ZADO-1210 file (C-alpha; in nm, 4 decimals, padded with zeros to 6 digits):
<atoms>
<atom x="05.5279" y="-04.0451" z="08.1278" code="MET" pos="1"/>
<atom x="05.7015" y="-03.8719" z="07.8419" code="LYS" pos="2"/>
<atom x="06.0080" y="-04.0304" z="07.6898" code="GLU" pos="3"/>
<atom x="06.3383" y="-03.8498" z="07.6477" code="LYS" pos="4"/>
<atom x="06.3550" y="-03.6806" z="07.3096" code="LEU" pos="5"/>
<atom x="06.6100" y="-03.7791" z="07.0471" code="THR" pos="6"/>
<atom x="06.8460" y="-03.5168" z="06.9099" code="ARG" pos="7"/>
<atom x="06.6394" y="-03.4888" z="06.5904" code="SER" pos="8"/>
<atom x="06.3169" y="-03.4488" z="06.7870" code="GLN" pos="9"/>
<atom x="06.4790" y="-03.1761" z="06.9986" code="GLU" pos="10"/>
<atom x="06.5936" y="-02.9930" z="06.6845" code="ARG" pos="11"/>
<atom x="06.2446" y="-03.0028" z="06.5342" code="VAL" pos="12"/>
<atom x="06.0854" y="-02.8925" z="06.8625" code="LEU" pos="13"/>
<atom x="06.3325" y="-02.6039" z="06.9093" code="HIS" pos="14"/>
<atom x="06.2721" y="-02.4858" z="06.5539" code="LEU" pos="15"/>
<atom x="05.8948" y="-02.4835" z="06.6144" code="LEU" pos="16"/>
<atom x="05.9405" y="-02.3022" z="06.9464" code="GLN" pos="17"/>
<atom x="06.1286" y="-02.0265" z="06.7637" code="ASP" pos="18"/>
<atom x="05.8400" y="-01.9687" z="06.5194" code="ARG" pos="19"/>
<atom x="05.5358" y="-01.7499" z="06.5781" code="ASP" pos="20"/>
<atom x="05.3259" y="-01.9447" z="06.3285" code="ARG" pos="21"/>
<atom x="05.2701" y="-02.2989" z="06.2125" code="ALA" pos="22"/>
<atom x="05.5011" y="-02.4372" z="05.9423" code="ILE" pos="23"/>
<atom x="05.5040" y="-02.7482" z="05.7236" code="SER" pos="24"/>
<atom x="05.7300" y="-03.0515" z="05.7544" code="ALA" pos="25"/>
<atom x="05.8956" y="-02.9525" z="05.4259" code="GLN" pos="26"/>
<atom x="05.9729" y="-02.6047" z="05.5647" code="ASP" pos="27"/>
<atom x="06.1148" y="-02.7595" z="05.8813" code="ILE" pos="28"/>
<atom x="06.3290" y="-02.9918" z="05.6703" code="HIS" pos="29"/>
<atom x="06.4515" y="-02.7019" z="05.4526" code="SER" pos="30"/>
<atom x="06.5424" y="-02.4877" z="05.7529" code="GLU" pos="31"/>
<atom x="06.7266" y="-02.7696" z="05.9280" code="LEU" pos="32"/>
<atom x="06.9016" y="-02.8669" z="05.6043" code="ARG" pos="33"/>
<atom x="07.0255" y="-02.5096" z="05.5541" code="SER" pos="34"/>
<atom x="07.1698" y="-02.5093" z="05.9056" code="SER" pos="35"/>
<atom x="07.4430" y="-02.7389" z="06.0269" code="GLU" pos="36"/>
<atom x="07.1758" y="-02.9567" z="06.1904" code="LYS" pos="37"/>
<atom x="07.0597" y="-03.1382" z="05.8781" code="SER" pos="38"/>
<atom x="06.8106" y="-03.4237" z="05.9173" code="VAL" pos="39"/>
<atom x="06.6278" y="-03.6277" z="05.6553" code="GLY" pos="40"/>
<atom x="06.2673" y="-03.5569" z="05.5593" code="LEU" pos="41"/>
<atom x="06.1518" y="-03.8984" z="05.6859" code="ALA" pos="42"/>
<atom x="06.3181" y="-03.8222" z="06.0207" code="THR" pos="43"/>
<atom x="06.1352" y="-03.4878" z="06.0344" code="VAL" pos="44"/>
<atom x="05.8006" y="-03.6648" z="05.9803" code="TYR" pos="45"/>
<atom x="05.8806" y="-03.9306" z="06.2440" code="ARG" pos="46"/>
<atom x="05.9895" y="-03.6594" z="06.4883" code="SER" pos="47"/>
<atom x="05.6706" y="-03.4609" z="06.4275" code="LEU" pos="48"/>
<atom x="05.4553" y="-03.7689" z="06.4883" code="GLU" pos="49"/>
<atom x="05.6353" y="-03.8479" z="06.8157" code="THR" pos="50"/>
<atom x="05.6146" y="-03.4866" z="06.9342" code="LEU" pos="51"/>
<atom x="05.2440" y="-03.4795" z="06.8472" code="LYS" pos="52"/>
<atom x="05.1749" y="-03.8042" z="07.0362" code="LEU" pos="53"/>
<atom x="05.3549" y="-03.6616" z="07.3399" code="GLN" pos="54"/>
<atom x="05.1325" y="-03.3532" z="07.3310" code="GLY" pos="55"/>
<atom x="05.4216" y="-03.1154" z="07.2621" code="LEU" pos="56"/>
<atom x="05.3030" y="-02.9964" z="06.9207" code="ILE" pos="57"/>
<atom x="04.9795" y="-02.9762" z="06.7256" code="LYS" pos="58"/>
<atom x="04.9035" y="-03.0383" z="06.3602" code="ALA" pos="59"/>
<atom x="04.6553" y="-02.8470" z="06.1477" code="LEU" pos="60"/>
<atom x="04.5585" y="-02.9635" z="05.7982" code="THR" pos="61"/>
<atom x="04.4839" y="-02.6705" z="05.5676" code="LEU" pos="62"/>
<atom x="04.2174" y="-02.6850" z="05.2922" code="PRO" pos="63"/>
<atom x="04.4901" y="-02.7405" z="05.0318" code="ASN" pos="64"/>
<atom x="04.5850" y="-03.0657" z="05.2104" code="GLY" pos="65"/>
<atom x="04.9084" y="-02.9320" z="05.3567" code="GLU" pos="66"/>
<atom x="04.9651" y="-03.0038" z="05.7258" code="THR" pos="67"/>
<atom x="05.1360" y="-02.7381" z="05.9356" code="VAL" pos="68"/>
<atom x="05.2783" y="-02.7813" z="06.2846" code="TYR" pos="69"/>
<atom x="05.3233" y="-02.5579" z="06.5881" code="SER" pos="70"/>
<atom x="05.4078" y="-02.5988" z="06.9556" code="VAL" pos="71"/>
<atom x="05.1334" y="-02.6985" z="07.1955" code="MET" pos="72"/>
<atom x="05.1577" y="-02.4948" z="07.5128" code="PRO" pos="73"/>
<atom x="04.9691" y="-02.6541" z="07.8001" code="ALA" pos="74"/>
<atom x="04.6198" y="-02.5189" z="07.8614" code="ASP" pos="75"/>
<atom x="04.6315" y="-02.2708" z="07.5780" code="LYS" pos="76"/>
<atom x="04.3457" y="-02.1814" z="07.3539" code="HIS" pos="77"/>
<atom x="04.3549" y="-02.0648" z="06.9946" code="HIS" pos="78"/>
<atom x="04.1686" y="-01.9269" z="06.6978" code="LEU" pos="79"/>
<atom x="04.3214" y="-02.1064" z="06.3980" code="ASN" pos="80"/>
<atom x="04.3061" y="-01.9780" z="06.0425" code="CYS" pos="81"/>
<atom x="04.2381" y="-02.2619" z="05.8000" code="LEU" pos="82"/>
<atom x="04.3764" y="-02.0608" z="05.5083" code="ASN" pos="83"/>
<atom x="04.7150" y="-01.9266" z="05.6222" code="CYS" pos="84"/>
<atom x="04.7779" y="-02.1341" z="05.9369" code="GLY" pos="85"/>
<atom x="04.7911" y="-01.8322" z="06.1695" code="LYS" pos="86"/>
<atom x="04.7100" y="-01.9232" z="06.5302" code="SER" pos="87"/>
<atom x="04.5832" y="-01.6496" z="06.7640" code="LEU" pos="88"/>
<atom x="04.5898" y="-01.7203" z="07.1389" code="PRO" pos="89"/>
<atom x="04.2734" y="-01.6789" z="07.3454" code="ILE" pos="90"/>
<atom x="04.3544" y="-01.5313" z="07.6861" code="ASP" pos="91"/>
<atom x="04.0655" y="-01.6679" z="07.8934" code="CYS" pos="92"/>
<atom x="03.9593" y="-02.0273" z="07.9489" code="CYS" pos="93"/>
<atom x="03.5848" y="-02.0872" z="07.9485" code="PRO" pos="94"/>
<atom x="03.6224" y="-02.4618" z="08.0216" code="ILE" pos="95"/>
<atom x="03.8815" y="-02.4738" z="08.3022" code="HIS" pos="96"/>
<atom x="03.6187" y="-02.5297" z="08.5726" code="ASP" pos="97"/>
<atom x="03.4530" y="-02.7995" z="08.3616" code="LEU" pos="98"/>
<atom x="03.7877" y="-02.9795" z="08.3331" code="GLY" pos="99"/>
<atom x="03.8324" y="-02.9748" z="08.7102" code="ASN" pos="100"/>
<atom x="03.4785" y="-03.1053" z="08.7605" code="GLN" pos="101"/>
<atom x="03.5278" y="-03.3871" z="08.5072" code="LEU" pos="102"/>
<atom x="03.8593" y="-03.4845" z="08.6642" code="ALA" pos="103"/>
<atom x="03.6966" y="-03.5108" z="09.0060" code="LYS" pos="104"/>
<atom x="03.3800" y="-03.6875" z="08.8875" code="THR" pos="105"/>
<atom x="03.5653" y="-03.9472" z="08.6805" code="HIS" pos="106"/>
<atom x="03.8820" y="-03.9778" z="08.8943" code="SER" pos="107"/>
<atom x="04.0769" y="-03.8747" z="08.5867" code="PHE" pos="108"/>
<atom x="04.4103" y="-03.6961" z="08.5996" code="GLN" pos="109"/>
<atom x="04.4086" y="-03.4232" z="08.3344" code="ILE" pos="110"/>
<atom x="04.7516" y="-03.3030" z="08.2244" code="TYR" pos="111"/>
<atom x="04.6355" y="-03.0309" z="07.9899" code="TYR" pos="112"/>
<atom x="04.3550" y="-02.9410" z="07.7547" code="HIS" pos="113"/>
<atom x="04.3157" y="-02.7492" z="07.4357" code="THR" pos="114"/>
<atom x="04.0378" y="-02.5346" z="07.3005" code="LEU" pos="115"/>
<atom x="04.0619" y="-02.4779" z="06.9280" code="GLU" pos="116"/>
<atom x="03.8382" y="-02.2746" z="06.7012" code="PHE" pos="117"/>
<atom x="03.8865" y="-02.2986" z="06.3248" code="PHE" pos="118"/>
<atom x="03.7942" y="-02.0385" z="06.0663" code="GLY" pos="119"/>
<atom x="03.9457" y="-01.7466" z="05.8740" code="LEU" pos="120"/>
<atom x="04.1570" y="-01.4653" z="06.0195" code="CYS" pos="121"/>
<atom x="04.0758" y="-01.1032" z="05.9349" code="ASP" pos="122"/>
<atom x="04.3387" y="-01.0867" z="05.6592" code="GLN" pos="123"/>
<atom x="04.2178" y="-01.4054" z="05.4873" code="CYS" pos="124"/>
<atom x="03.8543" y="-01.2894" z="05.5018" code="GLN" pos="125"/>
<atom x="03.9519" y="-00.9855" z="05.2922" code="ILE" pos="126"/>
<atom x="04.1176" y="-01.1941" z="05.0207" code="GLN" pos="127"/>
</atoms>
């Protein structure tokens, strides 16, 4: 069961929900600091970790070592660019039936699943 979110966690989650691409903890901190909803950088990192553990967001570490965050919609599937952090949704689910079969076979209650492919988007391939 998911715990109730703190005010800081809600602010971080709402900011990520308003973005169409993944952003770093430092960018989240900067945006919240420039608004009237300022939170400390350590609080941003703690909030991100809690949101990630609750399955509400995902983290992607880029080749330069920077980690970017985005919301984790249930049963969504993505092509993720390792260079720029762009995440493209995949409309169909090739493993949905497998998930149902595994849940039945193992008496396991599945809440959601993710299917992630990692590579380079068309724009980053050109660069």
